[in-house]
C-alpha positions in Angstrom: 0.0 0.0 0.0 1.3 3.5 -0.9 2.4 5.9 1.8 -0.4 8.5 0.9 -3.0 5.7 0.9 -1.8 4.7 4.5 -2.1 8.3 5.5 -5.7 8.6 4.2 -6.6 5.5 6.2 -4.9 6.8 9.4 -6.7 10.2 8.9 -10.1 8.4 8.6 -9.3 6.5 11.8 -8.2 9.5 13.7 -11.2 11.4 12.5 -13.5 8.7 13.8 -11.7 8.7 17.2 -10.4 5.2 16.7 -6.7 6.1 17.0 -4.8 8.8 18.9 -1.7 10.3 17.4 1.3 12.0 18.9 4.2 13.7 17.0 7.8 13.1 17.7 10.1 15.2 15.5 9.2 14.0 11.9 7.3 10.9 13.0 3.7 10.2 14.0 2.9 7.5 16.4 -0.6 6.0 16.2 -2.2 4.3 19.1 -5.4 2.4 19.0 -8.2 3.8 21.3 -10.2 0.8 22.4 -13.0 2.7 24.2 -14.9 3.6 21.0 -14.9 -0.1 19.9 -16.0 -1.2 23.4 -18.9 1.2 23.1 -19.7 -0.3 19.8 -19.4 -3.9 21.1 -21.9 -3.0 23.8 -24.3 -1.4 21.3 -24.1 -4.6 19.1 -24.6 -7.0 22.0 -28.5 -7.4 21.9 -28.3 -7.8 18.1 -25.5 -10.2 18.3 -27.7 -12.3 20.8 -30.8 -12.1 18.6 -29.0 -13.3 15.6 -27.2 -16.0 17.3 -30.5 -17.4 18.4 -32.1 -16.9 15.1 -29.2 -18.7 13.3 -29.3 -21.5 15.8 -33.0 -22.1 15.1 -32.3 -21.9 11.3 -29.5 -24.4 11.7 -31.8 -27.0 13.8 -34.5 -26.5 11.0 -32.0 -27.3 8.2 -30.6 -30.3 10.0 -34.2 -31.8 10.0 -34.7 -31.2 6.3 -34.1 -34.2 3.9 -31.1 -33.9 1.7 -31.8 -32.4 -1.8 -31.7 -34.7 -4.7 
């Protein structure tokens, strides 16, 4: 991946608050910020449970079906 492309991705992550950056002379050090990801995980938890239950029901149903010819 080219350097400009990497910089663009890092800028998007920084703007989204997913990474923190600190400058040291000519270098930029990026650090992952887990807090926003933890918030997202908490928000997704009920949906994850719902889909897990639904997919298990579908799996049981498919297991009872006769094999296709």
